[in-house]
Each structure stands twice: as C-alpha cells, then as structure tokens.
C-alpha positions as a Markdown table, in Angstrom:
| # | Residue | x | y | z |
|---|---|---|---|---|
| 1 | Met | 15.5 | -36.7 | 132.9 |
| 2 | Lys | 11.8 | -36.5 | 133.2 |
| 3 | Ile | 10.4 | -39.7 | 134.9 |
| 4 | Leu | 6.8 | -40.7 | 135.3 |
| 5 | Gln | 6.0 | -43.0 | 138.2 |
| 6 | Val | 2.6 | -44.8 | 138.0 |
| 7 | Leu | 0.9 | -46.7 | 140.8 |
| 8 | Thr | -2.7 | -47.2 | 142.1 |
| 9 | Tyr | -2.2 | -45.7 | 145.6 |
| 10 | Tyr | 0.2 | -43.0 | 146.7 |
| 11 | Arg | 0.6 | -40.8 | 149.7 |
| 12 | Pro | -1.2 | -40.1 | 152.0 |
| 13 | His | -2.1 | -43.8 | 151.6 |
| 14 | Val | 0.3 | -46.0 | 153.7 |
| 15 | Ser | 1.7 | -49.3 | 152.3 |
| 16 | Gly | 5.1 | -50.7 | 151.6 |
| 17 | Leu | 4.6 | -50.0 | 147.9 |
| 18 | Thr | 3.7 | -46.3 | 148.4 |
| 19 | Ile | 6.6 | -45.9 | 150.7 |
| 20 | Tyr | 9.0 | -47.5 | 148.1 |
| 21 | Val | 7.8 | -45.1 | 145.4 |
| 22 | Glu | 8.0 | -42.1 | 147.7 |
| 23 | Arg | 11.5 | -42.8 | 148.7 |
| 24 | Leu | 12.6 | -43.5 | 145.1 |
| 25 | Ser | 10.9 | -40.4 | 143.8 |
| 26 | Lys | 12.4 | -38.1 | 146.4 |
| 27 | Ala | 15.9 | -39.6 | 145.8 |
| 28 | Leu | 15.5 | -39.0 | 142.0 |
| 29 | Val | 14.5 | -35.4 | 142.6 |
| 30 | Ala | 17.6 | -34.9 | 144.9 |
| 31 | Gln | 19.7 | -36.2 | 142.0 |
| 32 | Gly | 18.4 | -33.6 | 139.6 |
| 33 | His | 15.6 | -35.4 | 137.8 |
| 34 | Glu | 12.0 | -34.2 | 137.4 |
| 35 | Val | 9.5 | -36.8 | 138.8 |
| 36 | Thr | 5.7 | -37.0 | 138.4 |
| 37 | Val | 3.6 | -39.5 | 140.2 |
| 38 | Leu | 0.3 | -40.5 | 138.4 |
| 39 | Thr | -2.1 | -42.2 | 140.9 |
| 40 | Ala | -5.7 | -42.5 | 142.1 |
| 41 | Gln | -7.5 | -39.8 | 144.0 |
| 42 | Ala | -8.4 | -42.5 | 146.5 |
| 43 | Glu | -10.2 | -40.0 | 148.8 |
| 44 | Lys | -12.4 | -37.2 | 147.4 |
| 45 | Asp | -10.8 | -34.6 | 149.7 |
| 46 | Trp | -7.3 | -35.3 | 148.4 |
| 47 | Pro | -6.1 | -32.6 | 146.0 |
| 48 | Arg | -6.0 | -33.5 | 142.3 |
| 49 | His | -2.6 | -31.9 | 141.8 |
| 50 | Glu | 0.0 | -31.5 | 144.5 |
| 51 | Val | 3.8 | -31.2 | 145.0 |
| 52 | Arg | 5.4 | -33.0 | 147.9 |
| 53 | Asp | 9.1 | -32.9 | 148.5 |
| 54 | Gly | 9.7 | -31.7 | 145.0 |
| 55 | Val | 7.6 | -34.6 | 143.5 |
| 56 | Lys | 4.6 | -33.6 | 141.3 |
| 57 | Ile | 1.5 | -35.7 | 142.1 |
| 58 | Val | -1.4 | -36.1 | 139.6 |
| 59 | Arg | -4.4 | -37.8 | 141.1 |
| 60 | Val | -7.1 | -39.3 | 138.8 |
| 61 | Pro | -10.7 | -39.3 | 140.0 |
| 62 | Val | -12.1 | -42.6 | 141.1 |
| 63 | Lys | -15.6 | -43.6 | 139.9 |
| 64 | Phe | -16.0 | -46.7 | 142.1 |
| 65 | Arg | -14.1 | -49.5 | 143.8 |
| 66 | Ile | -13.8 | -53.2 | 143.3 |
| 67 | Ser | -12.5 | -54.8 | 146.5 |
| 68 | Lys | -9.2 | -53.1 | 147.0 |
| 69 | Gly | -9.0 | -51.8 | 143.4 |
| 70 | Val | -10.3 | -48.6 | 141.9 |
| 71 | Ile | -11.9 | -47.8 | 138.6 |
| 72 | Met | -10.8 | -44.5 | 137.0 |
| 73 | Pro | -12.6 | -43.8 | 133.7 |
| 74 | Thr | -10.3 | -40.9 | 132.7 |
| 75 | Ile | -7.0 | -42.6 | 133.5 |
| 76 | Gly | -6.3 | -43.1 | 129.7 |
| 77 | Leu | -6.6 | -39.4 | 129.1 |
| 78 | His | -4.3 | -38.5 | 132.0 |
| 79 | Ala | -1.8 | -41.3 | 131.1 |
| 80 | Thr | -1.6 | -40.1 | 127.4 |
| 81 | Arg | -0.8 | -36.5 | 128.5 |
| 82 | Glu | 1.8 | -37.5 | 131.1 |
| 83 | Val | 3.5 | -40.2 | 129.0 |
| 84 | Leu | 4.0 | -37.8 | 126.1 |
| 85 | Arg | 5.7 | -35.2 | 128.3 |
| 86 | His | 8.1 | -37.6 | 130.1 |
| 87 | Asp | 11.3 | -39.3 | 129.0 |
| 88 | Val | 10.8 | -42.6 | 131.0 |
| 89 | Leu | 7.7 | -44.5 | 132.1 |
| 90 | His | 8.0 | -46.5 | 135.3 |
| 91 | Leu | 5.0 | -48.6 | 136.4 |
| 92 | His | 4.6 | -50.3 | 139.8 |
| 93 | Leu | 2.6 | -53.5 | 140.0 |
| 94 | Pro | 0.2 | -54.9 | 140.9 |
| 95 | Gln | -1.9 | -52.4 | 139.1 |
| 96 | Phe | -5.1 | -53.0 | 137.0 |
| 97 | Asp | -4.5 | -50.1 | 134.6 |
| 98 | Ala | -0.9 | -51.0 | 133.8 |
| 99 | Pro | -1.3 | -52.6 | 130.3 |
| 100 | Gly | -3.0 | -49.5 | 128.8 |
| 101 | Ile | -0.3 | -47.2 | 130.2 |
| 102 | Ala | 2.5 | -49.5 | 129.1 |
| 103 | Leu | 1.0 | -49.6 | 125.6 |
| 104 | Arg | 1.3 | -45.8 | 125.5 |
| 105 | Gly | 5.0 | -46.2 | 126.4 |
| 106 | Lys | 5.4 | -48.6 | 123.5 |
| 107 | Leu | 3.4 | -46.4 | 121.0 |
| 108 | Phe | 5.2 | -43.2 | 121.9 |
| 109 | Gly | 8.7 | -44.8 | 122.1 |
| 110 | Lys | 9.3 | -44.1 | 125.8 |
| 111 | Pro | 11.5 | -46.6 | 127.7 |
| 112 | Thr | 9.1 | -48.4 | 130.0 |
| 113 | Val | 10.2 | -50.0 | 133.3 |
| 114 | Leu | 7.9 | -52.2 | 135.4 |
| 115 | Thr | 8.7 | -52.9 | 139.0 |
| 116 | Tyr | 6.9 | -56.0 | 140.3 |
| 117 | His | 6.5 | -55.5 | 144.0 |
| 118 | Cys | 4.6 | -58.6 | 145.0 |
| 119 | Asp | 1.8 | -61.0 | 144.0 |
| 120 | Leu | -1.7 | -59.9 | 144.6 |
| 121 | Arg | -4.0 | -62.1 | 146.7 |
| 122 | Leu | -7.2 | -60.7 | 148.0 |
| 123 | Pro | -9.1 | -62.0 | 151.1 |
| 124 | Asp | -11.0 | -65.3 | 150.7 |
| 125 | Gly | -14.1 | -65.3 | 148.5 |
| 126 | Ala | -15.2 | -66.4 | 145.0 |
| 127 | Phe | -15.5 | -62.8 | 143.7 |
| 128 | Asn | -12.0 | -61.9 | 145.0 |
| 129 | Arg | -10.5 | -65.0 | 143.3 |
| 130 | Val | -11.9 | -63.6 | 140.0 |
| 131 | Val | -10.4 | -60.2 | 140.7 |
| 132 | Asp | -7.1 | -61.9 | 141.4 |
| 133 | Lys | -7.1 | -63.6 | 138.0 |
| 134 | Val | -8.2 | -60.5 | 136.2 |
| 135 | Val | -5.4 | -58.5 | 137.7 |
| 136 | Leu | -2.8 | -61.2 | 137.0 |
| 137 | Gly | -3.8 | -61.1 | 133.4 |
| 138 | Met | -3.4 | -57.4 | 133.3 |
| 139 | Asn | 0.0 | -57.6 | 135.0 |
| 140 | Arg | 1.1 | -60.2 | 132.4 |
| 141 | Ala | 0.0 | -58.0 | 129.5 |
| 142 | Ala | 1.9 | -55.0 | 131.0 |
| 143 | Gly | 5.0 | -57.2 | 131.4 |
| 144 | Thr | 4.9 | -58.1 | 127.8 |
| 145 | Leu | 4.7 | -54.5 | 126.8 |
| 146 | Ala | 7.4 | -53.3 | 129.2 |
| 147 | Asp | 11.1 | -53.0 | 128.2 |
| 148 | Ala | 12.4 | -54.1 | 131.6 |
| 149 | Val | 11.0 | -55.8 | 134.6 |
| 150 | Val | 12.5 | -55.2 | 138.1 |
| 151 | Thr | 12.2 | -57.2 | 141.2 |
| 152 | Tyr | 14.0 | -56.9 | 144.6 |
| 153 | Thr | 15.9 | -60.2 | 144.7 |
| 154 | Arg | 16.9 | -63.1 | 142.4 |
| 155 | Asp | 15.3 | -65.4 | 144.9 |
| 156 | Tyr | 11.9 | -63.9 | 144.4 |
| 157 | Gly | 12.4 | -63.7 | 140.7 |
| 158 | Gln | 13.2 | -67.4 | 140.4 |
| 159 | Asn | 10.3 | -68.4 | 142.5 |
| 160 | Ser | 7.6 | -66.1 | 141.2 |
| 161 | Pro | 5.5 | -67.7 | 138.4 |
| 162 | Tyr | 4.9 | -64.2 | 137.0 |
| 163 | Leu | 8.7 | -63.2 | 137.0 |
| 164 | Gln | 10.2 | -66.5 | 136.0 |
| 165 | Lys | 9.5 | -66.1 | 132.3 |
| 166 | Tyr | 11.4 | -62.8 | 132.2 |
| 167 | Ile | 14.7 | -64.3 | 133.4 |
| 168 | Gly | 17.4 | -63.8 | 130.8 |
| 169 | Arg | 15.0 | -61.6 | 128.7 |
| 170 | Lys | 14.1 | -58.5 | 130.6 |
| 171 | Leu | 14.4 | -59.2 | 134.4 |
| 172 | His | 16.6 | -57.0 | 136.5 |
| 173 | Ile | 17.5 | -57.0 | 140.3 |
| 174 | Ile | 17.5 | -53.7 | 142.2 |
| 175 | Pro | 17.7 | -53.5 | 146.0 |
| 176 | Pro | 14.8 | -51.6 | 147.5 |
| 177 | Pro | 15.1 | -48.2 | 149.1 |
| 178 | Val | 15.1 | -48.1 | 152.9 |
| 179 | Asp | 15.3 | -44.9 | 154.9 |
| 180 | Leu | 14.2 | -43.6 | 158.3 |
| 181 | Pro | 13.9 | -40.1 | 159.8 |
| 182 | Ala | 16.5 | -39.0 | 162.3 |
| 183 | Cys | 15.7 | -39.7 | 165.9 |
| 184 | Ser | 17.6 | -38.2 | 168.8 |
| 185 | Asp | 18.5 | -40.1 | 172.0 |
| 186 | Ala | 16.0 | -37.9 | 173.9 |
| 187 | Glu | 13.2 | -38.8 | 171.4 |
| 188 | Ala | 14.1 | -42.5 | 171.7 |
| 189 | Leu | 14.0 | -42.2 | 175.5 |
| 190 | Asp | 10.6 | -40.4 | 175.4 |
| 191 | Phe | 9.2 | -43.4 | 173.4 |
| 192 | Tyr | 10.7 | -45.8 | 176.0 |
| 193 | Thr | 9.1 | -43.9 | 178.8 |
| 194 | Lys | 5.8 | -43.4 | 177.1 |
| 195 | His | 5.3 | -47.1 | 176.5 |
| 196 | Asn | 6.6 | -48.1 | 179.9 |
| 197 | Leu | 9.4 | -50.4 | 178.5 |
| 198 | Asp | 11.6 | -50.5 | 181.6 |
| 199 | Gly | 12.6 | -54.0 | 182.3 |
| 200 | Lys | 10.9 | -55.5 | 179.2 |
| 201 | Leu | 12.2 | -57.5 | 176.3 |
| 202 | Val | 10.6 | -55.8 | 173.4 |
| 203 | Ile | 9.6 | -57.8 | 170.3 |
| 204 | Gly | 8.5 | -55.6 | 167.4 |
| 205 | Ile | 6.2 | -56.2 | 164.5 |
| 206 | Ser | 5.7 | -53.5 | 161.8 |
| 207 | Ala | 2.8 | -54.2 | 159.5 |
| 208 | Arg | -0.7 | -53.1 | 158.7 |
| 209 | Leu | -3.3 | -55.5 | 160.1 |
| 210 | Ala | -3.9 | -57.7 | 156.9 |
| 211 | Thr | -4.6 | -61.4 | 156.5 |
| 212 | Glu | -1.3 | -62.0 | 154.6 |
| 213 | Lys | 0.8 | -60.6 | 157.4 |
| 214 | Gly | 0.2 | -63.6 | 159.6 |
| 215 | Val | -0.1 | -61.6 | 162.9 |
| 216 | Glu | -1.9 | -64.6 | 164.5 |
| 217 | Val | 1.3 | -66.7 | 164.2 |
| 218 | Leu | 3.0 | -64.3 | 166.6 |
| 219 | Leu | 0.0 | -64.2 | 168.9 |
| 220 | Asn | -0.1 | -68.0 | 169.0 |
| 221 | Ala | 3.6 | -68.1 | 169.8 |
| 222 | Leu | 3.3 | -65.8 | 172.7 |
| 223 | Pro | 2.5 | -68.4 | 175.4 |
| 224 | Gln | 5.8 | -70.3 | 174.7 |
| 225 | Ile | 7.8 | -67.0 | 174.6 |
| 226 | Leu | 6.3 | -65.8 | 177.8 |
| 227 | Glu | 7.0 | -69.0 | 179.5 |
| 228 | Arg | 10.7 | -68.4 | 178.8 |
| 229 | Phe | 10.6 | -64.6 | 179.1 |
| 230 | Pro | 7.8 | -63.4 | 181.3 |
| 231 | Asn | 8.9 | -59.8 | 180.7 |
| 232 | Ala | 8.5 | -60.1 | 176.9 |
| 233 | His | 6.2 | -57.5 | 175.3 |
| 234 | Val | 5.1 | -57.0 | 171.7 |
| 235 | Leu | 4.9 | -53.6 | 170.1 |
| 236 | His | 2.9 | -53.6 | 166.9 |
| 237 | Ala | 3.5 | -50.6 | 164.7 |
| 238 | Gly | 1.1 | -50.1 | 161.7 |
| 239 | Pro | -2.5 | -49.3 | 161.0 |
| 240 | Trp | -5.0 | -51.8 | 162.4 |
| 241 | Glu | -8.4 | -50.2 | 162.3 |
| 242 | Asn | -10.6 | -49.4 | 159.2 |
| 243 | Ile | -8.4 | -51.3 | 156.7 |
| 244 | Met | -10.2 | -51.9 | 153.4 |
| 245 | Gly | -11.1 | -55.6 | 153.1 |
| 246 | Glu | -9.7 | -56.6 | 156.5 |
| 247 | Glu | -12.6 | -56.1 | 158.8 |
| 248 | Gln | -13.2 | -59.8 | 159.3 |
| 249 | Tyr | -9.6 | -60.4 | 160.0 |
| 250 | Leu | -9.6 | -57.8 | 162.8 |
| 251 | Ala | -12.7 | -59.4 | 164.2 |
| 252 | Arg | -11.1 | -62.8 | 164.2 |
| 253 | Leu | -8.0 | -61.6 | 166.0 |
| 254 | Arg | -9.6 | -59.3 | 168.5 |
| 255 | Pro | -10.2 | -62.1 | 171.1 |
| 256 | Leu | -6.4 | -62.7 | 171.0 |
| 257 | Phe | -5.6 | -59.1 | 171.4 |
| 258 | Asp | -7.8 | -58.9 | 174.4 |
| 259 | Lys | -6.3 | -62.1 | 175.9 |
| 260 | Tyr | -2.7 | -60.7 | 175.6 |
| 261 | Lys | -3.4 | -57.1 | 176.2 |
| 262 | Glu | -0.9 | -57.0 | 179.0 |
| 263 | Asn | 1.8 | -58.2 | 176.7 |
| 264 | Tyr | 0.8 | -56.8 | 173.3 |
| 265 | Thr | 0.3 | -53.2 | 172.4 |
| 266 | Leu | -1.2 | -52.0 | 169.1 |
| 267 | Leu | 0.5 | -48.7 | 168.4 |
| 268 | Gly | -1.3 | -47.7 | 165.2 |
| 269 | Asn | 0.6 | -46.0 | 162.4 |
| 270 | Leu | 3.9 | -44.4 | 163.3 |
| 271 | Gly | 5.8 | -41.9 | 161.3 |
| 272 | Gly | 8.7 | -39.5 | 161.5 |
| 273 | Ala | 11.1 | -39.8 | 164.4 |
| 274 | Glu | 8.6 | -41.8 | 166.4 |
| 275 | Leu | 9.0 | -44.7 | 163.9 |
| 276 | Thr | 12.8 | -44.6 | 164.2 |
| 277 | Ala | 12.3 | -44.5 | 168.0 |
| 278 | Phe | 10.2 | -47.6 | 167.8 |
| 279 | Tyr | 13.1 | -49.5 | 166.1 |
| 280 | Lys | 15.6 | -48.2 | 168.5 |
| 281 | Asn | 13.7 | -49.6 | 171.5 |
| 282 | Leu | 13.3 | -53.1 | 170.0 |
| 283 | Asp | 15.3 | -56.2 | 171.0 |
| 284 | Met | 14.2 | -58.0 | 167.9 |
| 285 | Leu | 11.7 | -57.8 | 165.0 |
| 286 | Val | 9.3 | -60.5 | 163.8 |
| 287 | Leu | 8.0 | -60.7 | 160.2 |
| 288 | Cys | 5.6 | -63.6 | 160.0 |
| 289 | Ser | 4.0 | -63.1 | 156.6 |
| 290 | Leu | 2.2 | -66.1 | 155.1 |
| 291 | Asn | 2.4 | -65.8 | 151.3 |
| 292 | Ser | 4.0 | -64.2 | 148.3 |
| 293 | Thr | 2.1 | -60.9 | 148.6 |
| 294 | Glu | 5.2 | -60.2 | 150.8 |
| 295 | Ser | 8.2 | -60.2 | 148.4 |
| 296 | Phe | 10.9 | -58.7 | 150.7 |
| 297 | Gly | 9.8 | -57.0 | 153.8 |
| 298 | Leu | 11.5 | -53.5 | 153.9 |
| 299 | Val | 10.8 | -53.4 | 157.7 |
| 300 | Gln | 13.6 | -56.0 | 158.1 |
| 301 | Ile | 16.2 | -53.6 | 156.8 |
| 302 | Glu | 14.7 | -50.7 | 158.9 |
| 303 | Ala | 15.3 | -52.9 | 161.9 |
| 304 | Met | 18.7 | -54.2 | 161.0 |
| 305 | Arg | 20.1 | -50.7 | 160.3 |
| 306 | Asn | 19.3 | -50.0 | 164.0 |
| 307 | Gly | 21.1 | -53.1 | 165.2 |
| 308 | Val | 17.9 | -55.1 | 165.7 |
| 309 | Pro | 17.9 | -58.8 | 164.6 |
| 310 | Val | 15.0 | -60.3 | 162.7 |
| 311 | Cys | 13.0 | -63.5 | 162.7 |
| 312 | Ala | 11.4 | -63.9 | 159.2 |
| 313 | Ser | 9.2 | -66.3 | 157.3 |
| 314 | Asn | 10.8 | -68.7 | 154.9 |
| 315 | Leu | 9.3 | -67.1 | 151.9 |
| 316 | Pro | 11.1 | -66.3 | 148.6 |
| 317 | Gly | 12.6 | -62.8 | 148.8 |
| 318 | Val | 11.5 | -62.4 | 152.4 |
| 319 | Arg | 14.2 | -64.7 | 153.7 |
| 320 | Gln | 16.9 | -62.8 | 151.8 |
| 321 | Ser | 17.6 | -60.1 | 154.3 |
| 322 | Val | 18.5 | -62.6 | 157.0 |
| 323 | Ser | 20.2 | -65.0 | 154.4 |
| 324 | Met | 22.5 | -62.2 | 153.1 |
| 325 | Thr | 23.4 | -60.7 | 156.4 |
| 326 | Gly | 23.1 | -63.5 | 159.0 |
| 327 | Met | 21.4 | -61.0 | 161.2 |
| 328 | Gly | 18.5 | -63.2 | 162.5 |
| 329 | Glu | 16.7 | -66.5 | 161.8 |
| 330 | Val | 14.3 | -67.8 | 159.2 |
| 331 | Val | 11.4 | -70.1 | 160.2 |
| 332 | Pro | 8.8 | -72.2 | 158.4 |
| 333 | Val | 5.8 | -70.2 | 157.2 |
| 334 | Gly | 2.9 | -70.2 | 159.6 |
| 335 | Asp | 4.6 | -72.3 | 162.3 |
| 336 | His | 4.0 | -70.6 | 165.6 |
| 337 | Glu | 6.1 | -73.2 | 167.6 |
| 338 | Ala | 9.2 | -72.7 | 165.3 |
| 339 | Leu | 8.7 | -68.9 | 165.5 |
| 340 | Ala | 8.6 | -69.1 | 169.4 |
| 341 | Glu | 11.8 | -71.2 | 169.4 |
| 342 | Ala | 13.6 | -68.8 | 167.1 |
| 343 | Val | 12.5 | -65.8 | 169.0 |
| 344 | Ile | 13.8 | -67.4 | 172.2 |
| 345 | Arg | 17.2 | -68.2 | 170.7 |
| 346 | Ile | 17.6 | -64.6 | 169.5 |
| 347 | Leu | 16.6 | -63.0 | 172.8 |
| 348 | Asp | 18.9 | -65.5 | 174.6 |
| 349 | Asp | 22.0 | -64.3 | 172.5 |
| 350 | Lys | 21.1 | -61.1 | 170.7 |
| 351 | Ala | 24.7 | -60.0 | 170.3 |
| 352 | Ala | 25.6 | -63.0 | 168.2 |
| 353 | Tyr | 23.3 | -61.8 | 165.5 |
| 354 | Ile | 24.4 | -58.1 | 165.2 |
| 355 | Lys | 26.2 | -57.1 | 162.0 |
| 356 | Asp | 27.5 | -53.8 | 160.6 |
| 357 | Pro | 24.5 | -51.5 | 160.5 |
| 358 | Gln | 26.2 | -48.9 | 158.3 |
| 359 | Leu | 27.0 | -51.4 | 155.5 |
| 360 | Ile | 23.3 | -52.6 | 155.6 |
| 361 | Ser | 22.1 | -49.0 | 155.5 |
| 362 | Asp | 24.3 | -48.1 | 152.6 |
| 363 | Ala | 23.2 | -51.1 | 150.5 |
| 364 | Phe | 19.6 | -50.1 | 150.8 |
| 365 | Ser | 19.7 | -46.3 | 150.7 |
| 366 | Pro | 17.2 | -44.5 | 148.5 |
| 367 | Ala | 20.1 | -42.8 | 146.8 |
| 368 | Gln | 21.6 | -46.2 | 145.9 |
| 369 | Asn | 18.2 | -47.4 | 144.7 |
| 370 | Ala | 17.7 | -44.2 | 142.5 |
| 371 | Arg | 21.2 | -44.6 | 141.0 |
| 372 | Glu | 20.5 | -48.2 | 140.0 |
| 373 | Tyr | 17.2 | -47.2 | 138.4 |
| 374 | Val | 18.9 | -44.3 | 136.5 |
| 375 | Lys | 21.5 | -46.7 | 135.1 |
| 376 | Leu | 18.7 | -49.0 | 133.9 |
| 377 | Tyr | 16.7 | -46.0 | 132.4 |
| 378 | Gln | 19.9 | -44.8 | 130.5 |
| 379 | Ala | 20.7 | -48.4 | 129.3 |
| 380 | Leu | 17.2 | -48.8 | 127.9 |
| 381 | Arg | 17.5 | -45.4 | 126.2 |
| 382 | Asp | 21.0 | -46.3 | 124.8 |
| 383 | Arg | 20.1 | -49.9 | 124.1 |
| 384 | Thr | 23.0 | -51.2 | 126.2 |
| 385 | Val | 21.1 | -53.4 | 128.6 |
| 386 | Asp | 22.7 | -56.4 | 130.3 |
| 387 | Tyr | 20.2 | -59.3 | 130.6 |
| 388 | Ser | 22.4 | -61.8 | 132.4 |
| 389 | Leu | 20.7 | -61.0 | 135.8 |
| 390 | Pro | 23.9 | -60.1 | 137.7 |
| 391 | Glu | 24.0 | -59.9 | 141.5 |
| 392 | Pro | 23.8 | -56.2 | 142.4 |
| 393 | Thr | 27.0 | -54.9 | 144.1 |
| 394 | Pro | 25.2 | -54.0 | 147.4 |
| 395 | Tyr | 24.1 | -57.7 | 147.7 |
| 396 | Gln | 27.6 | -59.0 | 147.0 |
| 397 | Lys | 28.9 | -56.8 | 149.8 |
| 398 | Leu | 26.3 | -58.0 | 152.3 |
| 399 | Arg | 27.0 | -61.7 | 151.5 |
| 400 | Gln | 30.7 | -61.0 | 152.1 |
| 401 | Met | 29.8 | -59.5 | 155.5 |
| 402 | Arg | 27.9 | -62.5 | 156.6 |
| 403 | Asp | 30.0 | -64.8 | 158.7 |
| 404 | Asp | 27.5 | -67.3 | 160.1 |
| 405 | Thr | 25.1 | -68.9 | 157.6 |
| 406 | Gln | 24.0 | -71.7 | 160.0 |
| 407 | Lys | 21.8 | -69.3 | 162.0 |
| 408 | Thr | 19.7 | -68.5 | 159.0 |
| 409 | Gly | 18.0 | -71.8 | 159.0 |
| 410 | Val | 18.0 | -72.0 | 155.2 |
| 411 | Glu | 20.7 | -72.3 | 152.4 |
| 412 | Thr | 21.3 | -69.2 | 150.5 |
| 413 | Pro | 19.4 | -69.5 | 147.1 |
C-alpha cells in the first residue's frame, strides 16, 4: 500500500507530532508499505527531497511565516501530484493546508484519514487569537472532507469540541506509537555520572519550553518538595532556547531557573540512547501541561515502560495513561501545591506505583500503532468501517492490569 502522510513540520524539527509521524511511518515501512511524508521546508538548508529510514520526504518551500504557521504557495501543486500516486491520504492536524489536501483525496477517490493530535492555542495576543480561529475553521473543513478522524483516547474525543461531533460518525481510537532507542547499563551509568546524580531523588520533565507545558507549576512546587526531600533534583529534557513564539515565556521563567539552579538542570534536546538513559535514571516524571494543546503526553508512556511512575495534569486524554495503568497520580491543572503533595507521595512509596512495563510497552509499540492504522485504511477501502467507537484491545488489557484506581485521583472516564 502507498501511504501519503501530510503534516506541517517533520524531521529534523522536534515535537510530539513529528515524533508520532516518524514512528508511524517507519513502522509502516517495516511492514512492507511505501510511505511518503509531504511537509514544509521549514529551514532553507533542509533538502527538498530526502529518504530517512526508508521514508520518502518531500518538503515544500516556505514563502513566509505567520506566528508558528507557514505559508507555502506551491503546496497545492505538490499535493495534487502526491495524492494521485498514493493509495491512502493521511493528514495530521492542526494544519492550515489540510482542507485543500483533503479535498483532493475526495476528488480523486483516495481514502482520507485525519489524525487530530491536539487543539491549537498560540501564545497570548489579539493576532494569535485570530490565527487560532482561522486554523480551527480549516481543521473543521478538513474533518468534514475526511473519511475517518482518529484521536488517541475516547476521553479526549468526548471532551474536545472539535472531535465530539464525529462520535458515532467517523471517529476512531488508536493508541499512539511510543518507542525508545536501546540503552545499555553502561550508557545509563555514564548519564548518571555525567549529571552527578549520586544520592539524589530525580524528578524528570520531558517537554520543550512552551507556555502550554506549565513548567512554572513544577518550579513553584519545588520549595514544598525540597522541604520534604532536600536531595530532590529536577532534570528537564527538551529544547528550551530559540523556540518560535516562546521567547517571552523563557524570559518570564529565567529568574526561577536561576533561583533553583542547584536543584533544576536544563538538559536541552536529548536523542538516541541518551534519551533512554534519562528515563532510566528517573525516580518519577512530571507532566504539568495546562490546556488541551496536550492531548495525551507520549512522554508518560516513555517513562512507564522504564518503570518510572508519573504525576500528570487532570486534562482529557492526558490523565488516561495514569488512569488506565494506575502507575502514578493525577492532579488538578495548574495547582502547584497539589502537584508537590502528589510528587511527595510517589517518592515516599515508588514501588506501590510500578506496573508491568512490558505490557505497557506492547500496547503502545509503533508496530501496534501501524497495524491499527492499516486495518482502518483497509476498512475504508473495503467500506467495512465500524463506527461504534470500540475500546482498542491494548487499552482493554491495560485497564485489566490496573489494580489500584484510588491512587489515580480521578474516576476512569
């Protein structure tokens, strides 16, 4: 099967969405399919055509930017050519150009799948609010034209104003792909030594420095955590400098980073075995996102598959990793005191939160994700689609594994 993946940013850009599509595309190639990614040439020195891990990449020149978005005058020409030569069209939203590309799928009779990764909310400002509304309108138009809409969890689908109208009509649930590079014990020990972690309780956060990630919630929780655990130390993995649209956010947080420099380390972007070593050296992970631009939080599964419990915000979709597995706690959004209390409870009794990492890993493997999408692609082609929104089998197995729902802090939706 020839599959066209379309999204605004792809590698070497780093975000949860690009990582998702990269993992899915590589898994589809491994299963014998031909995959092309149609994306923006976000930087002029990036090649227009490239093959990475068997995935063909076609980058469209960018004329100019609007906030975090890009304008590509020739996207229609490239989309027409690529849609015509593929069997399936798979769009990844938010994406400004999605309606025009989805229309081509409709006109050319190609099954069109739309994965809605999260809501878009740009930083504060009147202009950005206008951009938000324009992109939402474009997303809705694309959803109308698509044959199927995919989200990560039923919880997010039922709570997202965008997704709610597709329930029972074209909405499907597919667990996201989570994978990590291999990391030897020696590499994990090197990381431990490099960052001087001897005798420390290590709290991890894995996120780019962006307003919606709520990093200040963890920073404001630190005094309470340090009072109970003076040896606590935060390792923050993820890009934090020169992030488009987030310059003011960094300036606002810099005094707090300076204040807690002895207990908070900004590691920058990690990749390869070093990222896995990061997780292997954590005592727990915190995900303190503030709004629905976070729809799941893949980093939670990356941590859990390494035996690391999680404290997550009580957001639709985000709370599901903890809710399904019992491997952590869920706390009110933006409440630094509640976050501190939950972190202390987990560090006090980490063993009580540990579940079967292999079952968690299997449920979210890229191979499993790709198989679920192939089933959907084939069902659309054969017109045998089930619209009843069944719970995916991997999620059913995780809920069976969970043996302590009280620690999650919320009822399972």
